[in-house]
N, C-alpha and C positions, 0 to 999 in steps of 0.2 A: 044613180051612178056617180055623180060628183062626190056624194058622201062616202061611197065605197072607196073611190080613189084617194080621198083624204085620209081615210082610216088606214089604207095600205101604206101611204106615205109616212104617216105617223109611226106605224109599226116598224118600218124600215129605219127611221131615225132612231127609235128606241133601241133597236138591235145594235146599231152602230155605237150608241152612247153607253150601253150597259157595261162593257168591260172596264171603261174608265171609272164609272161610278162604283164598281166593286173592286177597286184597286187594292184596298186594305183587307186582306184575309186575316182576321184577328186570331186565328188559330184556336186552340183549346187550352183553357186554364183549369187545372185540376187542384183540388185540395190535397196537399201532401201530408199535412199534420195539423193537429189542433193542440194548442198549448193547454196545460192543466188549469183548472179553475183558480182564479186569483193571480195568474201569471202577469208579469209586467208586459207592456207593449213590446212586441218583437221588433228589433231594429237591425243589428248586424247579423251576417250569416256567413258560415264557412263550412266546408266539407272536408273531412280527413280522408286518408288514403283508403280506408275501409268502407267509405260511403256514409259514415256517421255524420249527421248534420248538427252543427253547433249554432245556437241563436242567442244573442244577447238580449237582456231585458232592459228597457229604458223607462226610467221614472225621473223626470227632471226636478221633482221636489226634493229628492233625496230621502224621502220618508219610507224607505223599504230597503231590504238587503239587496246587495248586488247579486244578480243571478244570471246563469247561463243554462239554457235548456238543450239537452242532447237527445237526438232521435236516431234510431237506426235507419237503414236505407229503405225500410217499408213505411216509415212514418210513425212507428211506435216509440213512445217516450222511454228512454233508457235511464236517465237520471237528471236531477236538477242540481247544478253546482251553485253553492253559495260562495261567492268569490271574496276572499279576504284582501285587505289593503286596497279596497276599491269603493267608489260610490255606486249608487244605483243608476246613475246616468251613463250606462255603457252604450257605446255606439259600434264602431267598426271592429271586426274580429277577423283574424286570418292566421293560418299556419305558415310559419317561415319556411320557404321552399328548400332551404339548405339545412337548417338545424332541426326542423320539425316542431319548434317551439310554438305554443299557442299564445298569440298576442292580442290584446284588447285595448282599444282607445277609450279611456275613461274621461269623458267630457267634464264630469263634475269635479274631479280632483286634478285634472290637467296632466295626467300621467299616461304612459303606455305601460300596461301591466302584463307580465308573463304569468300565465295561469296553468296550473297542473290540470290536465284534462280529465283526470279521474277523481281528484279530491276538491278542486276549486281553490287550493292554496295559491295566493297571488303574491308576487314580489314586483316591486317597481323596476321596470326595464329601462325607462328613461323618463325624466321629468321636464315638462315644457311650461306648464302653468295653466290654471283654470281659465284665465282671460283669453287664451288662444282658441278655445272651443274645439278641442281635438275631435276628429270625426272618423276618417277612413285611413286605411293602411295600404301600402304597395311596396314592392321589393324590386331591386334590380339584380342583374346576374352576379354582381360582386357581393351580394348579400346585404347591401345597405337597406335600411328600413326608412320609408317615407311616410309622413303623417300629415294629413290636411288640417289646417286651422280655419274653421269656419268664421270665427270672429276676427282673427288677426289678418286674414287674407294672405296666409303664408303656407308654404309646404316646408316641413322640417325634415331633416335627415340625420340619422344616427347609424352606427355601425351594426354589424351582425349580432354583436353581443350587447348592444345598448349602451347605456352610460351617457356620456356627453353627446349633445346634439347641437345642430346649428340650423339657421334659416337657409334653406336651399334656394328658395325664390319667394319674393313677396311682391304683390302687385295690387293696384286698385281693381284689376279685372277679377281678382279672387276675393274681393270684398263685395258687400251688397247693402243697399238701403231698401231692398225689395221685400217680397213676402213669398214664402216663409223666410224669416230673417237669418238665413244661413248662407254664407258665401261658399268658399271652397268646401266641397263635399267628397263625393266618390272620386277615386283616382286609380289610374292603371296605365302601364306602359304599352306602347305598340310592340310588335314582334322584334324589331331590331333595336329597340330602346333609343331610338332617335328622338322620341318625344314622350312626355307624360301628359295624359289627357285628364282634365279636371272638370267635374260638374260644378257649376255655380247655381245653387238652388234658387236664391232670391232673384237672380238676374235671368233665369231661364236659358242659360248658355252652357256650352262646353268650351273650355279654354285649352289651347294647345301650348305646352311649354317645351321648347326644344332642349335637348340634352346633348352636350358636346361629347363625341365618342372618345376623345382622348383624355380630357380632364374630368369628365362627369359633371361639369358645371352647367347650370341652367342658363338658357338663352332668354330672349325677350318673349314674354307670353303674348298670345294673340287669340282673339275669339275664333274658334274653329267653326261653330255653328250656333244659331240662335233659336229661340221660340220652342224650347222643350219645357213644358209647363211644370215647374218645380223639379228641375233636374237634380237627381239625388244619387243613388248608387250607380256605379258605372263599371263595366268590364269591356275588354276588347277580345274579339274572337281570333281564330287563326288566320282570318283574311283581313284583319285590322278594321273590321266593322265595329262600331261602338254601340253597345247595348246600354241604354240609360233608363232608369226608373223615372217616369214622369209622375211625381207623387201627387200633383194637383190635377192630373188628368186621368189617373188610375189606369195607366197603360205602360207598356215597355216600348220605347221608341228605338229603332235601330237605324243608324246612319252609316253610310259607306265612307271610305277614306277621303272622299271629296267633301263630306259634310251633308250629303243629300239623304233625306229620309227614304229608306227602302222597305221599312216594315213598321207597323204599329200593332202590337200584340196585346191581347187581353182587354178587359173592361170591368167595370163595377156592375154587379147584378143584384144589389140590394143586401139587406141584412136579414138572415133567417135564423130563428132560434138563437139569437144573440151573436151569430158569427157572420163575418162578411162573406159574400159569395163573389168569386172572382178576385179582383184586386181592389183594395181600399187603402190608399196612401202607401203604395209600394215604396219601400225605403232602400233595400239592399238586395243584391243578387249574387249568386255563386254558381259556377258551372261544374258539373261532374257527370261523366259517362253519358253524354247525350241529353242531359237535362239541365235546365236552369231553375234554381230554387230562389224564391222571392219572399221576403218578409212583408206581411201586411201590417204596417205600423199602426194603422187605424187610430191616429192621434187626433183628439179634439184640441185644436190649437187655441181655443178661446181662453181656458184657464192658464195656458202656457205663455202666450204673447198678447192676450187681450184683444185679439181680432178673430173674426170668423172667416173660414174658408168654405168653399162649396161643399166640402165633405164633413164639416165639423158636426153637424147635427146627426149625420149617419154614424160617424165615429162614436158619438156619445151613446149610441144604442148597442155598441159592441160589448159583450160580456165574456166571450171566449175568443181568444185571438188565434189566428191561423197562419200557416205557411203554405204558399202556393207553389206549383211547379208547372213549367211549360217545356215543350221539346226545344232543344237548342238548334232549331232550324228556322230559316226564314220562310214563312208560309208562301 
């Protein structure tokens, strides 16, 4: 009888404990698309009004043509754009919400490039410089374009039509000596544009930069939340929850407006027939019609920065790159 009573007590404790242990429902990650053989590592991602998905190729050595891969809303490849006037180290990509122009951050050349979405013809939209480490793009309601500088620790701003630009904010909080060695990365405004949120990859942080409603000037940056392992691409939803690619944890972390984690979605499930299953080095994300599309950068950092990450040996096995998709809901 004492043994029976002990078993019953342990079962009761287990039933009380289980809900907390199962707090993270990681949802379902599906493969949306597979890039063509020989494609560059997919980094930036954007979706146009028709549901076509645009993905930038990233090759930090520059030994390849600049490419953008375009898929229809079913994941079928429509065309491959060879981008002129650009390097092969393309990162952030976005459609300007007012003009419809397709803009790409060219890390290698230090330019933002406006790209013809049908032909790939590129023209320089604004020049900032290769030392800045241009990475991601965001827009405000006035049509201004914001670009993160991963190496300079700055956010740059230019007008709706490009041309001259200026440093909007620069801070040590947007620089890093960590790993991977990218500071300011993904950027997005909250709904009322009172703040710009910036992922700092090497510091594992999200930084909040206030924006003055009258002048549009930047306020003093402050760390919004910590410990997102390799915080990379970033978007805010209609409730001002922040969705962040944790590129070193192979997951999407969602934090609420207070900075508290409320969801962790997805995981890495190995490499099968040369393609990552689930998420592997998720880099950027874009939302469209109830889905969030995610690039699996699958980057072996050893030849790039001379150091290994936990995913490097897995990434080295990847021969066919993929785009993943999750529901835009918190499980």
